[in-house]
Each structure stands twice: as C-alpha cells, then as structure tokens.
N, C-alpha and C positions, 0 to 999 in steps of 0.2 A: 860908528856901527851902522850898517844898513838898517833903515827904519823898519823893514819888514822881516828882519832876520829872527826876531823873537816872536813871530806869529806862528802858531801851529798851523800846519797845512798838510793835507793828505794827498798822496798820489792818486787815490781813488776814493772820492767822497760819495760815490753812488751807493748810499746805504739802502736805497729802495730794493736793489737786487738781493740784498742780504736779509732785509727785514720784512718785506711785503708778506703779509699773512697768506697770500695766495701761493707763495713759494715755500711755505713752511708746513711740513706734514702735520695733520691734525688741526690746523687752523683755517684752512681754505673754506670749509663748509660754513663757518659762522661769520665770514667777512664778505662785504660787497664793495665794489668800487662806487664812488660818487662822482658825478659829472657836474661841472659848473660852467656857466656861460660868462663871457667877458663882463667884468665889473660886479659879478655876483659875489656876495660875502660868504665866506666859509664859516667864520665865527666873528663875533663882535667883542669889544671890550666889556669886561665884567661878566662874561658868560663863564660857566663852570669849565675848569681846565682839567680834563681827565682823559684826554685822547692825544695820541701822537699821530701826525698826518704825514704820509709819504706821497710825494708827487710822482705820478706815473707818466703824465703828459701835461705840457703847458707850463705856465709861469704863475707864481703867486706873489703878491705884494704884502709885506708885513708893515703895518704902520700904526700911527696913533694920532689923536687930535689934541691940539693945544686948547687952552681955556678960551682963546679968542676964535676958535673954530678952524684954525689953520691945520692942514694935514701935514704930518711929518712921516716920510718914508724911512723905515729902519732897514729894510732889506728887500731885495727882489730875488726870489729863488726859482730854480728851474728843475726840469725832470731829473730825478735821482736824489733830490735833497729832501730833508725832513723839516717839519716845524711843529710848534706846540710842545717842544721838548722840555720846557721849564716845569712841566707837570712832574717830571722825574725827580726834581729837587724840592717838591712840596708846594709849588704854585697852585692855589685853589681856584683862582679866577684869572682869566686872561687880562693882561694890562695893555694889550694892543688888539688890532683887528687883522684878519687875513682875508684877502680879496683876490679872486681870479683875474688874471690879466689877459687871458686868451679864451676864445670860445672852445668848448669841449675840454677844458682843463680837467684832468682826471686825477682824483685823489683816492688813496687807499688809507682808511683810518684804522688805527690799532689802539685798543684801550690800554691804559697804563699798566694794568696788572699783567696783560699778555707780554708787554714790552719788558717788564721787570723779570718775568719768568725766562724770557729769552736771554737777557743779560746775565742772569744767574747761571745759566747753562753754558755761557760762552764768555770767558774772561776777556778774550781779545776784542769781541764786540763791545763789551762793557767799557773797556778802555777807550775804544774809538768814539763811543757816544759821549763819554765825559770829556774827551779832547775836543769834540765838536762844541760842547757847551763852553769850554774854555776859549775856543776860537771866537765864538760869537760874543762872549762877554768882552774880550779884548778888542774886538772890532768896534763894539759900541763905545768903549772907553776912548778909543782912538778917534772915533767920529766926533764925540763931544769935545775932545781936546782940539781937534781940527777946526770945528765950527767956531770955537771961542778965540783961538789964537792965530789961525792961519788965513792967508788970503785965498781968493778963489782959485788962482792958478795952482798954488801948492796943494789945495784940497783935491783938485782934479788929478794932478800928477800922482799924488799919494794913493788915490783911489785906483788908478790904473796899475800901479805897482802891486797893491794888495790883491787886486783882481787877478793879475798875472801869477802871483805867488800861490793863490788859492785854486785857480781854475786852469792855469796855463800848462801847456806842454812844451818842453824845451826841444828845439830843433837847431842844433849848433848854438850860435849866439842868440838866436831868435826865440821868442816865446809866443805861442799861438793860443788864442782862446776862441771858443765858439761864441759868436756875437749874438747874444739874445737881448741886448740892451740898446734902447734908442738914446739919442742925445737927451731927450726929455727925462728918461729914466736916470741917466747919469746925473743930470741936474738935480733931480729929486733926492738922490742919494748923497750928494755933496753939498746941498744947500746953496746951489748957484742957479743961474738962469740957463735956459736952453741955448740962448744966443751966446753966452759966455763959453759954454761947453763946446759949441760948434767952432767958435773962434780959436780956442786953445787947441782943439784936436786938429784943426786944419793947419795951424802954425806948426805943430809937431810933425804933421804929415809932410808939410813943405820942407822941413829940415831932414826928412827921411829917417826920423826916429821911430815913427809908427806908420802903419798902413792899415786900412780897414775897408770892409764893404759890408753888405747886409748879412753875410754868412760867417765871416771871421774877423778877428781883430788881432793884429800882429805887432808885437813890440820887437823892433830889430835889434836893439842892444839895451838891456836894462840899465847898464851903467850910464848911458847917455840920457836916460829919462829922469831929468832933474829939473 
C-alpha cells in the first residue's frame, strides 16, 4: 500500500478564507490582525490555550524544546493554514511554541468560543476542522515512527511524498508544490542535517525524479520517488 494513501488530505486547506473573522459578518469589528517580525514568538509552551490562529501572510514554525535544550520542529505552516487548534479538544495549555519565520508575518486570532459557534452553524466546516486535527495527529505519529526506525534518506523521501499529497497540485504525472521551505527547514522537519538534505535532493534532481527552485518544487512521477 502506498504509505501516504491513508493520510487525510484536502484539495483546499486554505481555512483562512473560510474562518477569518474579518470575512465573517458580525465578527469583523471585534478582531484585529497581529503582525510579527522574524523569530518573534506568537506564544510559548505552557501559556493558556484559548485561541485559534489563522495565517494571513508569512510562515510560522511550531516546535518544542527537549530537556537538554535542543529544539524540535514539529511543523512549518504557511499562509492559509491554522494552528492552536488543539484548544478545540480541551487543551488548556500549549505544549509547544509558535514562532514567526518571516518579517511581517500576519496572524488573525479567533477565540475558541467564536470558533465553536461557527462550527456549530456549519457542519461541513466542522468536519473539515476535525479532519485537519486527524491529519496532524497522523503526521506526528508518522514522524515519530520515522525518526525511530528509518534512515535519513527514507525520512526525506517520505517527507516529500507527504508534502506532495497534502499541498501538491497534480499536472499530468507531475505534482507541483509552492516552495516555501529551505533545505534547513526540511532538515529540521526530518531530523537530518542540511547537508544531507541537499545531497539527497540533488541526487533525486540528477535522476530527473524531482526539480525545484526558490518558487516551486516539482515531483515528476510519485511512483519513482522511492
């Protein structure tokens, strides 16, 4: 079975355009955008978890710190995505941190009660939110399994496959993603080094399995990405 076949994936994960309070009648007046500069924290571990955050512009890193002080990157999110969603299932305090990765990262916060009200009024939206929660839990489970049992090359290849399934657009046999990740980002997400990522991506590029530049990442044939 294709390892990514049982991962939930949305053709349109841009929940910002559906949920942003500035686009919902009656909510616009009581919400304001927040801007963050590169490396500025949006929230820290152990802070109260009572807000859903929608990314209007920029990128956000979700991570945590090990007991020895090492940083672990859980996810890198871009415009259109949401985070802090575990508050919906009863999380009282954040177990990770959220940090802006770009200057002028723009966030639209929504308190948990407003979110629950919207979900109660819209069953399709509610289903989409809970599928998003399922996707992220499965992604975390796969990451833990990958870090424990798989070598660097396998972790990177599986990351590319998952990225394509979640964010890619099919064009014939090819799958194209907007490239918002650096080699350093991919290394952080796969528990490898930037040098290892660069070596493996260049190897795949030389074999004409993938192609990439600063704007886009192209997988020419998913079946050959093994």
